FIMARMAR-651682 format. One record per residue (C-alpha): x, y, z. Coordinates in steps of 0.25 Angstrom, whole numbers, padded with zeros to 4 digits, always signed. Layout:
% FIMARMAR-651682
XYZ ...
***
This chain:
% FIMARMAR-651682
+0210+0428+0426 +0208+0441+0435 +0194+0442+0429 +0190+0429+0436 +0194+0435+0449 +0187+0448+0447 +0174+0440+0445 +0176+0432+0458 +0179+0445+0465 +0166+0451+0462 +0159+0440+0469 +0167+0440+0481 +0166+0455+0483 +0151+0454+0482 +0151+0444+0493 +0160+0452+0502 +0151+0464+0500 +0139+0455+0504 +0146+0451+0517 +0148+0466+0520 +0133+0469+0518 +0122+0470+0529 +0119+0455+0529 +0133+0452+0534 +0135+0465+0542 +0135+0458+0556 +0146+0448+0552 +0158+0450+0562 +0172+0447+0560 +0173+0446+0545 +0166+0459+0540 +0179+0467+0540 +0186+0456+0533 +0175+0455+0522 +0176+0470+0520 +0191+0470+0518 +0190+0458+0508 +0179+0465+0500 +0187+0478+0499 +0200+0471+0495 +0193+0462+0485 +0186+0474+0479 +0199+0481+0477 +0205+0468+0471 +0193+0466+0462 +0195+0480+0456 +0209+0476+0452 +0205+0463+0447 +0195+0469+0438 +0206+0478+0432 +0215+0465+0431 +0204+0458+0423 +0206+0467+0412 +0220+0463+0410 +0218+0448+0415 +0227+0442+0404 +0239+0452+0407 +0241+0450+0422 +0254+0446+0427 +0257+0433+0435 +0257+0440+0449 +0244+0447+0446 +0237+0434+0442 +0242+0427+0454 +0236+0438+0463 +0223+0437+0456 +0223+0422+0457 +0225+0423+0472 +0214+0434+0473 +0205+0425+0465 +0206+0413+0474 +0205+0422+0487 +0192+0428+0481 +0186+0414+0479 +0189+0411+0493 +0183+0424+0499 +0170+0421+0491 +0170+0407+0496 +0172+0412+0511 +0161+0422+0509 +0151+0411+0504 +0155+0402+0516 +0153+0414+0525 +0139+0417+0520 +0135+0402+0521 +0139+0402+0535 +0130+0414+0538 +0119+0407+0531 +0120+0395+0540 +0120+0404+0552 +0107+0410+0548 +0101+0396+0546 +0106+0392+0559 +0099+0403+0566 +0085+0397+0561 +0088+0383+0565 +0085+0376+0578 +0093+0379+0591 +0103+0368+0591 +0105+0368+0576 +0106+0383+0576 +0117+0383+0586 +0125+0372+0579 +0123+0379+0565 +0128+0392+0571 +0140+0386+0577 +0144+0380+0564 +0141+0393+0556 +0150+0401+0566 +0161+0391+0564 +0160+0393+0549 +0160+0408+0550 +0172+0408+0559 +0179+0399+0548 +0175+0409+0538 +0179+0421+0546 +0193+0415+0546 +0192+0413+0531 +0189+0427+0529 +0200+0432+0537 +0209+0423+0529 +0203+0428+0516 +0205+0443+0521 +0220+0440+0522 +0221+0434+0508 +0214+0447+0503 +0224+0455+0510 +0236+0447+0504 +0230+0449+0490 +0229+0464+0492 +0243+0465+0497 +0248+0457+0485 +0241+0466+0476 +0247+0478+0482 +0261+0471+0483 +0262+0467+0469 +0255+0480+0464 +0245+0472+0455 +0237+0485+0452 +0248+0492+0445 +0254+0481+0436 +0242+0473+0431 +0237+0482+0419 +0248+0482+0409 +0244+0473+0398 +0253+0462+0393 +0262+0465+0380 +0257+0451+0375 +0243+0456+0374 +0247+0466+0363 +0249+0455+0353 +0236+0455+0345 +0230+0441+0343 +0222+0446+0331 +0235+0449+0322 +0234+0434+0316 +0220+0437+0312 +0223+0449+0304 +0234+0443+0296 +0228+0429+0294 +0230+0423+0280 +0218+0422+0272 +0221+0408+0267 +0220+0403+0281 +0206+0409+0284 +0194+0400+0285 +0180+0403+0285 +0182+0418+0283 +0176+0420+0269 +0161+0420+0273 +0162+0429+0285 +0171+0438+0278 +0162+0439+0266 +0150+0441+0275 +0157+0453+0282 +0161+0459+0269 +0147+0458+0263 +0142+0465+0275 +0153+0476+0275 +0152+0479+0261 +0137+0480+0260 +0133+0494+0257 +0147+0499+0252 +0145+0506+0239 +0130+0509+0241 +0124+0523+0242 +0123+0522+0257 +0136+0517+0263 +0135+0517+0278 +0146+0513+0288 +0145+0499+0292 +0151+0492+0304 +0152+0477+0305 +0157+0469+0317 +0163+0455+0318 +0160+0449+0331 +0164+0435+0337 +0173+0428+0347 +0188+0429+0347 +0194+0419+0338 +0183+0418+0327 +0191+0427+0317 +0185+0441+0318 +0198+0448+0315 +0201+0438+0303 +0188+0440+0297 +0188+0455+0298 +0202+0455+0292 +0197+0447+0280 +0186+0457+0278 +0196+0468+0278 +0205+0461+0268 +0194+0458+0259 +0188+0472+0259 +0202+0478+0255 +0200+0489+0245 +0185+0491+0247 +0187+0503+0257 +0195+0516+0256 +0202+0513+0269 +0201+0503+0280 +0207+0499+0293 +0208+0486+0302 +0212+0488+0316 +0211+0478+0328 +0208+0482+0342 +0211+0475+0355 +0204+0474+0369 +0212+0487+0374 +0213+0494+0360 +0223+0506+0358 +0212+0515+0351 +0222+0525+0346 +0231+0514+0340 +0218+0508+0334 +0214+0522+0328 +0228+0524+0323 +0228+0511+0316 +0214+0514+0309 +0220+0528+0305 +0232+0522+0298 +0224+0511+0291 +0214+0520+0285 +0224+0530+0281 +0233+0519+0275 +0245+0525+0281 +0252+0527+0294 +0252+0542+0298 +0262+0548+0307 +0258+0554+0320 +0245+0547+0323 +0251+0540+0335 +0249+0553+0343 +0235+0555+0338 +0224+0553+0349 +0212+0545+0346 +0203+0557+0342 +0213+0561+0332 +0214+0547+0326 +0199+0546+0325 +0198+0559+0318 +0209+0555+0308 +0202+0541+0305 +0189+0548+0303 +0194+0558+0293 +0201+0547+0285 +0188+0538+0285 +0178+0549+0283 +0177+0548+0268 +0182+0534+0265 +0175+0520+0265 +0183+0512+0275 +0184+0499+0282 +0188+0498+0296 +0189+0485+0304 +0191+0486+0319 +0195+0472+0324 +0193+0466+0338 +0184+0477+0345 +0184+0474+0360 +0176+0486+0365 +0165+0496+0360 +0174+0507+0366 +0185+0505+0356 +0176+0503+0345 +0169+0517+0348 +0182+0524+0347 +0187+0518+0334 +0173+0520+0328 +0175+0535+0330 +0186+0534+0320 +0178+0527+0309 +0170+0538+0301 +0156+0534+0298 +0155+0537+0284 +0145+0533+0273 +0155+0527+0263 +0153+0512+0266 +0164+0511+0277 +0164+0498+0285 +0169+0495+0299 +0171+0481+0304 +0174+0477+0319 +0177+0464+0325 +0174+0460+0340 +0172+0449+0349 +0159+0456+0355 +0146+0456+0349 +0142+0469+0357 +0154+0476+0352 +0151+0471+0338 +0137+0477+0339 +0142+0490+0344 +0152+0492+0333 +0141+0490+0322 +0131+0499+0329 +0126+0509+0324 +0132+0507+0311 +0127+0498+0300 +0134+0484+0302 +0133+0471+0309 +0139+0461+0318 +0146+0449+0311 +0147+0438+0321 +0159+0429+0316 +0156+0414+0317 +0165+0403+0320 +0171+0395+0309 +0162+0384+0303 +0167+0369+0305 +0172+0368+0291 +0180+0381+0292 +0185+0377+0306 +0190+0364+0300 +0197+0371+0288 +0204+0382+0297 +0209+0371+0307 +0214+0362+0295 +0221+0374+0288 +0229+0378+0300 +0234+0364+0303 +0235+0357+0289 +0235+0369+0280 +0222+0364+0273 +0207+0362+0276 +0208+0347+0279 +0210+0339+0292 +0215+0325+0293 +0204+0315+0294 +0209+0309+0307 +0209+0323+0313 +0195+0327+0309 +0188+0323+0322 +0198+0330+0332 +0198+0342+0322 +0183+0343+0324 +0184+0343+0339 +0195+0354+0339 +0187+0363+0329 +0175+0361+0338 +0183+0366+0350 +0187+0378+0341 +0172+0381+0337 +0175+0389+0324 +0185+0399+0330 +0196+0401+0320 +0206+0405+0331 +0204+0392+0339 +0205+0384+0326 +0218+0390+0322 +0224+0389+0336 +0221+0375+0338 +0225+0372+0323 +0238+0379+0325 +0240+0370+0338 +0237+0357+0330 +0246+0361+0319 +0258+0359+0327 +0253+0345+0332 +0254+0332+0327 +0242+0329+0317 +0236+0317+0325 +0223+0315+0331 +0229+0313+0345 +0237+0326+0345 +0225+0334+0340 +0216+0327+0351 +0226+0331+0361 +0226+0346+0356 +0211+0346+0356 +0210+0341+0370 +0220+0351+0375 +0215+0363+0368 +0210+0370+0381 +0223+0368+0389 +0232+0370+0376 +0228+0385+0377 +0238+0386+0389 +0250+0381+0380 +0249+0383+0365 +0253+0397+0361 +0243+0396+0349 +0232+0393+0358 +0236+0403+0368 +0235+0414+0357 +0221+0409+0354 +0218+0410+0369 +0223+0424+0370 +0214+0428+0358 +0202+0422+0365 +0206+0428+0378 +0205+0442+0372 +0189+0441+0373 +0190+0436+0387 +0200+0447+0392 +0190+0457+0386 +0179+0453+0395 +0176+0461+0408 +0180+0453+0420 +0166+0449+0424 +0164+0443+0410 +0177+0436+0411 +0173+0428+0424 +0159+0425+0417 +0166+0420+0405 +0176+0412+0412 +0164+0405+0420 +0161+0398+0406 +0173+0390+0407 +0166+0381+0417 +0157+0375+0406 +0162+0364+0397 +0166+0365+0383 +0155+0367+0372 +0145+0369+0384 +0132+0377+0381 +0131+0387+0393 +0117+0393+0396 +0117+0408+0399 +0108+0408+0411 +0115+0397+0417 +0129+0404+0415 +0124+0417+0421 +0118+0411+0433 +0131+0404+0436 +0139+0417+0434 +0130+0424+0444 +0132+0413+0454 +0147+0414+0452 +0146+0429+0455 +0151+0433+0442 +0139+0443+0440 +0138+0454+0449 +0129+0466+0449 +0129+0479+0458 +0115+0483+0454 +0102+0475+0453 +0104+0469+0439 +0101+0455+0438 +0113+0446+0438 +0108+0437+0427 +0106+0449+0418 +0120+0453+0421 +0125+0439+0418 +0117+0439+0405 +0124+0451+0401 +0138+0444+0404 +0134+0432+0396 +0129+0441+0384 +0142+0449+0385 +0151+0436+0384 +0142+0432+0372 +0144+0445+0365 +0159+0445+0367 +0159+0431+0360 +0164+0424+0373 +0152+0414+0373 +0146+0407+0361 +0131+0408+0361 +0124+0395+0359 +0109+0397+0362 +0103+0411+0359 +0089+0414+0364 +0078+0420+0355 +0081+0434+0361 +0095+0433+0357 +0101+0430+0371 +0111+0419+0371 +0106+0407+0380 +0118+0399+0380 +0133+0400+0376 +0145+0391+0374 +0160+0395+0376 +0170+0393+0364 +0179+0381+0367 +0192+0390+0366 +0185+0401+0375 +0182+0390+0385 +0196+0385+0385 +0201+0399+0388 +0191+0401+0399 +0194+0388+0405 +0209+0392+0405 +0206+0405+0412 +0197+0398+0422 +0208+0389+0426 +0218+0400+0427 +0209+0408+0436 +0204+0396+0444 +0190+0400+0440 +0186+0386+0436 +0191+0372+0437 +0188+0362+0425 +0187+0347+0427 +0184+0336+0416 +0187+0344+0404 +0196+0335+0396 +0203+0347+0389 +0205+0354+0402 +0215+0350+0413 +0210+0351+0427 +0217+0362+0434 +0214+0362+0449 +0215+0375+0457 +0217+0376+0472 +0202+0379+0473 +0192+0376+0463 +0182+0388+0461 +0174+0382+0449 +0173+0368+0444 +0169+0363+0431 +0168+0348+0429 +0166+0342+0415 +0163+0327+0417 +0159+0326+0402 +0172+0328+0396 +0179+0317+0404 +0172+0305+0411 +0177+0298+0424 +0185+0310+0429 +0185+0315+0444 +0187+0328+0449 +0200+0329+0458 +0197+0327+0473 +0208+0337+0476 +0201+0349+0470 +0197+0359+0480 +0182+0361+0476 +0177+0368+0489 +0179+0382+0483 +0172+0378+0470 +0160+0388+0467 +0155+0382+0454 +0154+0367+0450 +0150+0364+0435 +0149+0349+0432 +0146+0343+0418 +0144+0328+0418 +0146+0319+0430 +0157+0313+0438 +0155+0301+0447 +0163+0307+0458 +0161+0322+0461 +0164+0330+0473 +0153+0332+0483 +0146+0345+0481 +0147+0348+0496 +0162+0351+0493 +0159+0362+0484 +0156+0371+0496 +0156+0385+0488 +0149+0380+0476 +0140+0390+0469 +0137+0384+0455 +0134+0369+0453 +0131+0365+0438 +0130+0351+0434 +0127+0347+0420 +0123+0333+0414 +0128+0325+0426 +0118+0314+0422 +0124+0304+0432 +0124+0313+0444 +0115+0308+0456 +0107+0317+0465 +0117+0313+0477 +0128+0321+0469 +0120+0333+0474 +0117+0329+0488 +0126+0340+0494 +0121+0351+0484 +0113+0358+0495 +0126+0361+0503 +0131+0370+0492 +0127+0383+0500 +0133+0392+0489 +0127+0386+0477 +0120+0396+0468 +0119+0388+0455 +0115+0374+0453 +0112+0367+0440 +0110+0352+0439 +0109+0346+0425 +0109+0332+0430 +0098+0323+0425 +0101+0312+0435 +0098+0321+0448 +0084+0318+0454 +0085+0326+0467 +0092+0337+0474 +0094+0338+0489 +0082+0343+0497 +0091+0353+0504 +0094+0360+0490 +0087+0373+0496 +0100+0374+0505 +0106+0381+0493 +0101+0394+0497 +0110+0402+0487 +0106+0394+0474 +0102+0403+0463 +0101+0393+0451 +0095+0379+0452 +0094+0372+0439 +0091+0357+0440 +0082+0356+0427 +0089+0344+0421 +0088+0335+0433 +0078+0324+0437 +0075+0331+0450 +0059+0330+0451 +0058+0338+0464 +0064+0351+0468 +0069+0351+0483 +0059+0358+0492 +0070+0366+0498 +0073+0374+0485 +0063+0384+0489 +0074+0389+0499 +0083+0394+0488 +0080+0409+0489 +0091+0413+0479 +0087+0403+0468 +0084+0411+0455 +0084+0399+0445 +0077+0386+0447 +0077+0376+0435 +0071+0362+0437 +0064+0352+0428 +0049+0351+0430 +0049+0351+0445 +0038+0356+0454 +0039+0369+0461 +0043+0367+0476 +0034+0373+0487 +0040+0386+0491 +0045+0390+0477 +0040+0404+0480 +0052+0406+0489 +0062+0406+0478 +0060+0421+0476 +0073+0423+0468 +0069+0413+0457 +0070+0418+0443 +0069+0405+0435 +0061+0393+0438 +0059+0381+0428 +0054+0371+0425 +0043+0369+0436 +0033+0358+0434 +0018+0360+0438 +0010+0347+0439 -0001+0342+0448 +0009+0340+0460 +0013+0354+0460 +0011+0363+0472 +0001+0374+0469 +0007+0383+0479 +0021+0382+0472 +0015+0387+0459 +0009+0398+0467 +0022+0401+0473 +0029+0402+0460 +0023+0416+0458 +0031+0421+0470 +0044+0420+0462 +0045+0435+0459 +0058+0434+0451 +0055+0422+0443 +0058+0425+0428 +0058+0411+0421 +0048+0400+0424 +0046+0386+0418 +0034+0377+0421 +0030+0363+0417 +0015+0362+0418 +0011+0348+0420 -0003+0348+0423 -0016+0344+0415 -0030+0347+0417 -0033+0335+0425 -0024+0339+0436 -0032+0344+0448 -0023+0355+0452 -0020+0361+0439 -0029+0373+0441 -0023+0377+0454 -0009+0375+0449 -0012+0383+0436 -0018+0394+0444 -0006+0395+0453 +0003+0395+0442 -0004+0406+0435 -0004+0414+0448 +0011+0413+0449 +0013+0416+0434 +0005+0429+0436 +0014+0433+0447 +0027+0429+0440 +0022+0436+0428 +0021+0449+0435 +0035+0448+0441 +0047+0443+0433 +0043+0431+0424 +0050+0431+0411 +0049+0417+0406 +0038+0406+0407 +0040+0392+0401 +0028+0382+0404 +0029+0368+0398 +0022+0355+0400 +0026+0340+0399 +0011+0336+0398 +0004+0334+0384 -0008+0343+0387 -0005+0353+0397 -0014+0365+0399 -0010+0379+0403 -0022+0386+0399 -0022+0393+0412 -0011+0402+0407 -0020+0407+0395 -0026+0419+0402 -0022+0418+0417 -0009+0425+0417 -0011+0440+0420 -0005+0449+0421 +0004+0445+0410 +0018+0441+0413 +0024+0454+0408 +0039+0451+0408 +0037+0437+0402 +0047+0435+0391 +0046+0420+0388 +0034+0410+0388 +0035+0396+0384 +0025+0384+0382 +0031+0370+0382 +0018+0362+0382 +0007+0356+0373 -0003+0367+0377 -0009+0377+0368 -0015+0391+0372 -0028+0393+0365 -0023+0408+0362 -0012+0417+0367 -0013+0418+0382 -0018+0432+0386 -0005+0435+0394 +0004+0433+0383 -0001+0445+0375 +0005+0455+0384 +0019+0449+0386 +0027+0461+0380 +0040+0454+0385 +0038+0440+0379 +0049+0436+0370 +0048+0421+0369 +0034+0414+0368 +0032+0399+0366 +0017+0397+0366 +0006+0387+0361 -0007+0392+0356 -0018+0385+0348 -0023+0389+0339 -0014+0401+0334 -0022+0412+0329 -0019+0426+0324 -0023+0432+0338 -0012+0424+0344 -0001+0429+0334 -0006+0443+0336 -0004+0442+0351 +0009+0435+0351 +0014+0445+0339 +0011+0457+0348 +0021+0453+0359 +0032+0463+0357 +0044+0456+0363 +0041+0442+0357 +0054+0435+0351 +0050+0421+0350 +0037+0414+0348 +0034+0399+0348 +0020+0397+0345 +0014+0383+0344 +0000+0379+0340 -0008+0367+0335 -0015+0376+0325 -0016+0390+0319 -0028+0397+0314 -0033+0390+0302 -0041+0400+0295 -0030+0411+0291 -0015+0413+0293 -0010+0419+0305 -0004+0432+0302 +0009+0438+0308 +0009+0453+0305 +0020+0463+0305 +0016+0468+0319 +0017+0455+0326 +0030+0448+0332 +0038+0460+0330 +0050+0455+0338 +0048+0440+0336 +0061+0432+0332 +0056+0418+0332 +0043+0412+0329 +0040+0397+0330 +0026+0393+0326 +0021+0379+0327 +0007+0375+0323 +0003+0361+0319 -0010+0366+0311 -0005+0379+0305 -0018+0384+0299 -0016+0395+0288 -0002+0398+0294 +0006+0411+0297 +0007+0423+0289 +0018+0433+0291 +0015+0447+0286 +0026+0457+0281 +0034+0462+0293 +0030+0451+0302 +0039+0446+0313 +0050+0456+0308 +0061+0449+0317 +0057+0435+0316 +0070+0426+0314 +0065+0412+0316 +0051+0406+0312 +0045+0392+0313 +0031+0391+0307 +0022+0380+0302 +0017+0380+0288 +0005+0373+0282 +0008+0367+0269 -0005+0370+0264 -0005+0385+0268 +0003+0391+0257 +0017+0397+0258 +0015+0412+0260 +0015+0415+0275 +0024+0428+0275 +0037+0422+0278 +0044+0431+0269 +0040+0443+0278 +0049+0437+0290 +0061+0446+0286 +0070+0442+0298 +0068+0427+0298 +0080+0418+0299 +0075+0405+0302 +0062+0398+0297 +0056+0385+0300 +0043+0380+0293 +0035+0368+0297 +0026+0364+0286 +0013+0357+0290 +0011+0347+0279 -0004+0342+0281 -0011+0340+0268 +0001+0344+0260 +0009+0336+0249 +0024+0334+0250 +0025+0343+0237 +0018+0354+0243 +0026+0354+0256 +0039+0353+0248 +0035+0365+0239 +0031+0373+0252 +0045+0370+0258 +0051+0375+0246 +0043+0388+0246 +0046+0390+0261 +0061+0389+0257 +0060+0399+0246 +0052+0409+0255 +0063+0408+0266 +0074+0411+0256 +0068+0424+0253 +0068+0429+0267 +0079+0439+0270 +0087+0431+0280 +0086+0418+0273 +0081+0410+0285 +0085+0396+0288 +0073+0387+0285 +0068+0374+0291 +0055+0367+0285 +0048+0356+0292 +0036+0348+0287 +0025+0342+0296 +0013+0333+0292 +0002+0328+0301 +0010+0317+0308 +0021+0327+0311 +0012+0336+0317 +0006+0326+0326 +0020+0322+0331 +0024+0337+0332 +0012+0339+0342 +0015+0326+0350 +0031+0329+0349 +0029+0343+0355 +0022+0338+0367 +0032+0326+0369 +0044+0336+0368 +0038+0345+0378 +0037+0333+0388 +0051+0330+0386 +0056+0344+0387 +0049+0347+0400 +0055+0334+0406 
***
């Protein structure tokens, strides 16, 4: 687990470099030691980054050295943080009263003396580590790959018996149809198709089945498998011998150029099929592609890969597509599982329940299903025995040879990651099984842990987003929620991958897990990261013998009656508490003493207050207390000058909010009759603010509404000229009014990408400032009535991807026409209108990229509204307004809508709902009630 150490080293070296900067240039006694450690650790880090590439092949001695250096690096970082804390206390003492100043400075001097001694000791440990590195000649002997790695784990997939395959027919036939399309026609361009997906889903097996099925359809063909470190000459010789259908003597001395020329000559005038299995890099593909002659005879190339990005690069610029392989369905998973154990597709009734739990853990992965089934095939067929195996799946990986082989296959994807991504991925082991992980939350924790570094001025969150997307594209993470613009908003880790990550985390003392019933507690000498899962087991207590004073990350799911005092976690950087319903506020009374804390998230509904001294957390960057009962923000919060994200739940702005100059996200702030007008005005001083959420809780009778509205508009004008990207304004009042936003926001917020209304107020027309928002991609707005002019304004916004348009009524006289030059980029359109008038009409070419449509339809207005022109539509939801219509008329209309939808090119999924007068009244009332509940 050298990759973990490389990640730790980067953070330590960065802090040592900071100690050598101008800010600390006057430090006496430790400057030389710090410089020595920085130089030595930089040299070690260069070696560690090289070792990370052969992590799985290291000998025992190298692993032991790496383990010692890892623990030493953690201790150095803790010492540096303590040192910086003492410096901060010294500066604070200087500004105190005379007596207090003397006392504080004496304490600080004593602490600095202790730290100086620690630095001397750490320097000695660094010297010892460097001497051992030289003595054991680690640089010279760590780059010889193990012979065991030469065993190809894909061989069983290439020789799988067809009778044992399950769920292969549909994807195989789909691929064959795509491959053979155009073969035999007058224009037979080369086509490249890539199968992409995580390890263990059966990409090689599927490609091999396609290869078998198409035997005789091509003049020559070849099937070759690559590896993470492919021998390109050997691969080219393999292709050459297969397309020639014979072994030619003397080719073993040919260089790559001669082999490429020979293959091209053979393929030049032939229709061929070549399958390149398991492509790990674009470099290897580019070389092999040179050998494949691009003729117009209907030749086909297929690749398989675990990376979506590599799959796309293989297809471009040739005709073709990326085929993302899917997990097995529940029925197919059950069939494969039963076939391997019992030889048939049936499972004993008494084992149905435990079988379902096991298959849920396998999540449709054929590799996982076959591995666990093979393990169970050698066990007694009893519910107790299967239950025991299910509960020990995670730990079984360490013992059973079959499961160890599965782990080795899954490890290929992990081993292929660069060291910085290995560390980031390993961090996901902290989250419980089947847990949905929010992208932004994960990235902020990565940053605080020091896993994301930059030499230039690039934003750390942007780099973190690139890391996250890379792990998604490499199929290491499973997307859960996907935003309107295609970005993955949350993810989940496959259970088998999670077991692998936990095993590696324990091995590297990266994290300690407690409470998971499938995971044995392994206590290391010093706990560095702690994950407590009290939902898995009740009435458990964390061992008092555990050394937690060096823990830098504490993640808690659930609640334990007796928990260590937070004051014992003296170097804690991350505190994340989820669903601790029974926790009281006194559990967090020592929270303000966590000097190093940078990330604090409290999803604890029972908490009603936080310590007034919370502002002592000077290094805090993220404060998320949106799911608590806290009704007042501690005033001292305005001292947190490094705070970038503040999430609360309908709390008033504190006085002095303008001091938080680093703030980038602020939500959801309540504005009511008790709000300070000065605080709203200060809001405009937050020059880095990108995301703002407001709850407007004022009505016309409130005496200070005009002053508060003027101050809010003034701040919005300033924020709009700076960095504001997203504005969400909602209300829990029945009839709020924000008419002050209709024409007062100028100049327009040119960078705004998202505007949302969560209230029962309707603009009489499109606000003037909306018309010039060229970067707006998401719009949720209420307008009443909706007229043609409104559609023309919104349709002219070039970047718009999603529109939620709500109205009480549309123009009654004539249909609202959506022409071909409107909404050119729109993907989703949701139109709600309780009195639809003549309805909408989509002209030919309208909304060319629209994929999702929800639209009201008046039962008496006729069917023809141009839906057949929406060529990209994939999801259609129609709400039929039934006022004055008979049941027979409505049923006939439903049938006509279904028939029209069937004629669309993409055969969109269809949902039809009907509404009468009573439903409409309830809908209008229900929306207001829902908004009240949503906003708290």
